[in-house]
C-alpha positions in Angstrom: 70.8 -89.2 137.9 72.1 -92.3 136.3 74.4 -94.3 138.6 77.7 -95.5 137.2 79.0 -98.7 138.6 82.4 -100.1 137.8 83.7 -103.5 138.8 87.1 -104.8 137.8 89.0 -107.9 138.6 92.6 -107.2 137.8 95.4 -108.9 139.7 98.3 -107.0 141.0 98.3 -103.9 138.7 97.8 -100.9 141.0 98.7 -98.3 138.4 96.0 -99.7 136.0 93.4 -99.6 138.8 94.4 -96.1 139.7 93.9 -95.0 136.1 90.6 -96.7 135.9 89.5 -94.9 139.1 90.6 -91.6 137.5 88.6 -92.3 134.4 85.6 -93.2 136.4 85.9 -90.0 138.4 86.1 -88.0 135.1 83.1 -89.8 133.7 81.0 -89.1 136.8 82.0 -85.4 136.6 80.9 -85.2 132.9 77.6 -86.9 133.9 77.0 -84.2 136.6 77.8 -81.5 134.1 75.3 -82.9 131.7 72.6 -82.8 134.4 73.5 -79.1 135.1 73.4 -78.3 131.4 70.0 -79.8 131.0 68.7 -77.8 134.1 70.1 -74.6 132.6 68.5 -75.3 129.2 65.2 -75.9 130.9 65.5 -72.6 132.7 66.2 -70.8 129.5 63.2 -72.5 127.8 61.0 -71.4 130.7 62.2 -67.8 130.5 61.6 -67.8 126.7 58.1 -69.1 127.2 57.4 -66.3 129.7 58.8 -63.7 127.3 56.6 -65.2 124.6 53.5 -64.8 126.9 54.4 -61.1 127.5 54.8 -60.5 123.7 51.5 -62.2 123.0 49.9 -59.9 125.6 51.3 -56.9 123.8 50.2 -58.2 120.4 46.7 -58.7 121.9 46.7 -55.1 123.2 47.7 -53.7 119.8 45.2 -55.9 118.0 42.5 -54.5 120.3 43.5 -50.9 119.5 43.5 -51.7 115.8 40.1 -53.2 116.1 38.8 -50.2 118.0 40.2 -47.8 115.4 38.9 -49.9 112.5 35.4 -50.0 114.0 35.5 -46.2 114.7 36.6 -45.5 111.1 34.0 -47.8 109.6 31.2 -46.1 111.5 31.9 -42.8 109.6 33.6 -39.6 110.5 35.3 -39.8 113.9 34.2 -37.5 116.6 36.9 -36.3 119.0 35.2 -38.1 122.0 35.7 -41.5 120.3 39.4 -40.7 119.4 40.0 -39.5 123.0 38.4 -42.7 124.4 40.6 -45.0 122.3 43.8 -43.1 123.2 42.8 -43.0 126.9 42.5 -46.8 126.9 45.9 -47.1 125.3 47.5 -44.6 127.6 46.1 -46.5 130.6 48.1 -49.5 129.6 51.2 -47.6 128.3 53.1 -47.5 131.6 52.6 -51.3 132.1 54.1 -51.9 128.6 57.0 -49.5 129.3 57.7 -51.1 132.6 57.6 -54.6 131.2 59.9 -53.7 128.3 62.4 -51.9 130.6 62.5 -55.0 132.9 63.3 -57.3 130.0 65.7 -55.1 127.9 69.3 -54.8 128.9 70.5 -51.2 129.1 72.9 -50.1 126.3 76.6 -50.7 126.9 78.5 -47.7 128.2 
């Protein structure tokens, strides 16, 4: 944190010195609030980056499902075993996605 130093040479005016001390105290308080605000903003940025990582993971999962379906469709008529295999893979990850979304979505207001 930046240190604030104040030196005055004023002769005999205690009221002025008291006011200057009060101003200095207020400036120090504002400086401390600025440091706390920056820490809060950094925390928010970190949380947004973590959410972005989770969303990117979900997008990757969906892209994989799309690729599997596209490949299966391109190969000709789908057999039930291939469809079942694709949906089994998605279902295996479904609960992870549901849990992650539930942890990051606020419940509706009552």
